[in-house]
C-alpha positions in Angstrom: 29.9 46.6 111.0 27.9 44.7 108.3 28.3 40.9 108.2 28.4 40.1 104.5 28.4 36.3 104.9 25.7 34.8 102.6 25.0 38.1 100.9 25.6 38.6 97.2 27.9 41.2 95.6 28.3 42.2 92.0 31.9 43.2 91.1 32.6 44.7 87.7 36.1 44.4 86.3 36.6 41.3 88.5 39.0 39.4 86.2 42.2 41.1 87.3 43.7 44.0 89.3 41.8 45.8 92.0 38.5 44.0 91.0 40.1 40.6 91.6 41.5 41.8 94.9 38.0 42.9 95.9 36.6 39.6 94.9 39.1 37.6 97.0 38.6 39.9 100.0 34.8 39.6 99.9 35.0 35.8 99.4 37.2 35.5 102.5 34.4 37.3 104.4 31.8 34.7 103.1 30.2 36.9 100.5 28.8 35.3 97.4 29.9 36.9 94.2 28.9 37.8 90.6 32.0 38.5 88.7 31.8 40.6 85.6 34.3 40.7 82.8 34.2 41.7 79.1 33.6 38.0 78.6 32.5 35.6 81.3 35.5 33.3 80.6 37.9 36.2 81.4 36.8 35.7 85.1 37.6 32.0 85.1 40.7 32.3 87.3 39.0 34.6 89.8 36.0 32.3 89.9 38.1 29.3 90.8 39.9 31.1 93.5 36.8 32.5 95.2 34.8 29.3 95.0 37.8 27.5 96.6 37.2 29.8 99.6 33.7 28.2 100.0 31.4 30.8 98.6 28.9 30.7 95.7 29.9 32.6 92.6 29.4 32.8 88.9 30.7 35.0 86.1 28.8 37.2 83.6 30.1 38.8 80.5 29.4 42.3 79.2 31.3 44.9 77.2 30.5 48.0 79.3 30.9 50.3 76.3 27.8 48.7 74.9 24.6 49.6 76.9 22.7 46.7 75.2 25.2 44.2 76.7 25.0 45.9 80.1 21.2 45.4 80.0 21.6 41.8 78.9 23.9 41.2 81.9 21.4 42.7 84.3 18.6 40.6 82.8 20.7 37.5 83.2 21.3 38.2 86.9 17.5 38.8 87.3 16.7 35.5 85.6 18.9 33.7 88.0 17.0 35.3 90.8 20.2 36.5 92.5 19.4 39.0 95.4 22.2 41.5 94.8 23.0 43.3 98.1 26.3 45.0 97.2 27.6 46.5 94.0 31.2 47.4 93.4 31.3 49.4 90.2 35.0 48.9 89.8 35.6 48.6 86.1 36.9 51.6 84.2 39.0 52.6 81.3 41.7 55.2 80.6 41.5 55.6 76.9 44.7 57.5 76.2 47.2 60.0 77.5 47.1 62.9 75.0 50.3 65.0 75.0 48.7 67.2 72.4 45.6 67.5 74.5 44.0 70.3 72.4 43.5 67.6 69.7 41.7 65.3 72.1 39.2 63.3 69.8 35.5 63.1 70.5 35.9 59.3 70.8 37.9 59.7 74.0 34.9 61.2 75.6 32.4 58.8 74.1 34.3 55.7 75.1 35.1 57.0 78.6 31.6 58.1 79.4 30.1 54.9 78.2 32.3 52.7 80.4 33.1 55.0 83.4 29.8 56.8 83.8 26.9 55.3 81.9 27.4 51.6 82.6 27.8 52.0 86.4 24.8 54.3 86.5 22.7 51.7 84.5 23.7 49.2 87.2 22.9 51.6 90.0 19.4 52.4 88.6 18.7 48.7 88.1 19.5 47.6 91.6 18.5 50.6 93.7 14.7 49.9 93.7 15.3 46.3 94.7 17.6 47.4 97.5 15.1 49.9 98.7 12.3 47.3 98.7 14.2 44.9 100.9 15.7 47.7 103.0 19.4 47.0 102.5 22.0 47.8 99.9 25.5 49.1 99.4 26.8 50.7 96.3 30.5 51.6 95.9 31.4 53.5 92.7 35.1 53.9 91.9 36.3 57.4 91.2 39.7 58.9 90.5 41.8 61.6 92.1 43.2 62.9 88.8 43.0 66.7 88.6 44.5 69.4 86.4 45.6 66.9 83.7 44.0 67.9 80.4 46.0 65.0 78.9 43.5 62.7 80.4 40.4 64.7 79.7 38.0 61.9 78.7 38.9 59.8 81.7 38.8 62.6 84.3 35.6 64.1 83.0 33.8 60.8 83.0 34.9 60.2 86.6 33.8 63.7 87.6 30.4 63.0 86.1 30.2 59.7 88.0 31.0 61.5 91.2 28.2 64.0 90.5 25.4 61.6 89.7 26.5 59.3 92.6 26.4 62.1 95.1 23.0 63.3 93.8 21.7 59.8 94.4 23.4 59.6 97.8 21.5 62.7 98.9 18.2 60.9 98.2 19.2 57.7 100.1 21.1 59.3 102.9 19.7 58.2 106.3 18.5 54.8 105.0 20.2 51.4 105.0 20.7 51.7 101.2 24.1 53.4 101.3 25.9 54.9 98.2 29.5 56.1 98.4 32.6 56.4 96.2 36.1 55.1 96.6 39.4 56.2 95.1 41.9 53.3 95.0 44.8 55.6 94.2 47.3 55.3 91.4 48.0 51.5 91.3 50.1 49.3 89.1 47.2 47.8 87.2 46.4 47.6 83.4 44.8 51.0 83.8 47.3 52.6 86.0 50.4 51.2 84.2 53.7 49.8 85.4 55.0 53.1 86.7 52.3 53.7 89.2 53.7 54.1 92.8 51.2 51.7 94.5 50.6 48.0 94.4 47.0 47.0 93.8 47.0 45.4 97.3 47.4 48.9 98.8 43.8 49.7 97.8 42.5 47.3 100.5 40.6 47.7 102.7 39.8 51.2 101.5 38.0 50.1 98.3 35.7 47.7 100.2 35.0 49.6 103.4 31.8 51.0 101.8 30.3 47.5 101.9 30.8 47.2 105.6 29.9 50.6 107.1 26.6 50.5 108.9 25.8 54.1 110.0 23.2 54.9 107.2 25.3 57.8 105.9 25.8 58.1 102.1 27.8 60.5 100.0 31.4 60.0 101.2 34.7 59.4 99.4 36.5 56.4 100.9 39.9 57.1 99.4 42.0 54.0 99.8 45.0 56.1 101.1 43.0 57.0 104.2 42.9 53.4 105.3 46.4 52.1 104.4 47.7 49.6 106.9 44.4 49.3 108.8 42.4 46.2 109.6 38.9 46.1 108.2 37.5 46.7 111.7 39.8 49.8 112.1 38.9 51.0 108.6 35.1 50.8 109.3 35.5 52.6 112.6 37.6 55.3 110.9 35.1 55.6 108.0 32.1 56.0 110.3 33.8 58.5 112.6 36.3 60.5 110.6 35.4 60.6 106.9 33.2 63.6 106.2 30.5 64.0 103.7 31.7 64.5 100.1 32.6 68.2 99.3 29.7 68.3 96.8 27.1 67.7 99.5 24.8 70.4 100.9 25.8 69.6 104.6 
């Protein structure tokens, strides 16, 4: 199992919900953190909590629907010289639930793809060469289990696209210590999931973080949080490495 103490992780959507939970979990393991929110000040509460746990951390702001702001955020991280070892592309948006789904506007797709697909892939493309050069990296992209719901077409399509490009990359890096996987936190009571979701955000742990700790050089898996419910991190890592198969889209 990977020891993350002293390493640096970038967490998008770290101001609240599952992203904040990931930040606190990683901080308790000694991992230093870069916390992304739409504005850096949105992460102030999370920043105080994680630094109180004794790790180094700072916040960055970027509106993920604006590629120029994503690039500026990445440039800022580079200028600070932060050696990013782990990326949690957690942030996402569910634009709308369209009961009259045959009138789904183009803007649903545009906004969804910018935030849920393009921004995380910009981040992946930025850090992957650096990870490959130093011989270590972990990328965990957050997906969704939504299927057969045309009412959420923009959201589900953008997540399906993220799955596809993630798995294509995973095929390239499989067998190396730069590992790329996806995670599905399940339907949780967050700002995105809404108050009627069946699961508390805490139920997503340790499933949404296990991809940072696996150490078997296998990429291209879906670490769905429900698989790890009630497990310790150690149990989750062992289960992930021994029981979670390659993603259905792989060639294996």
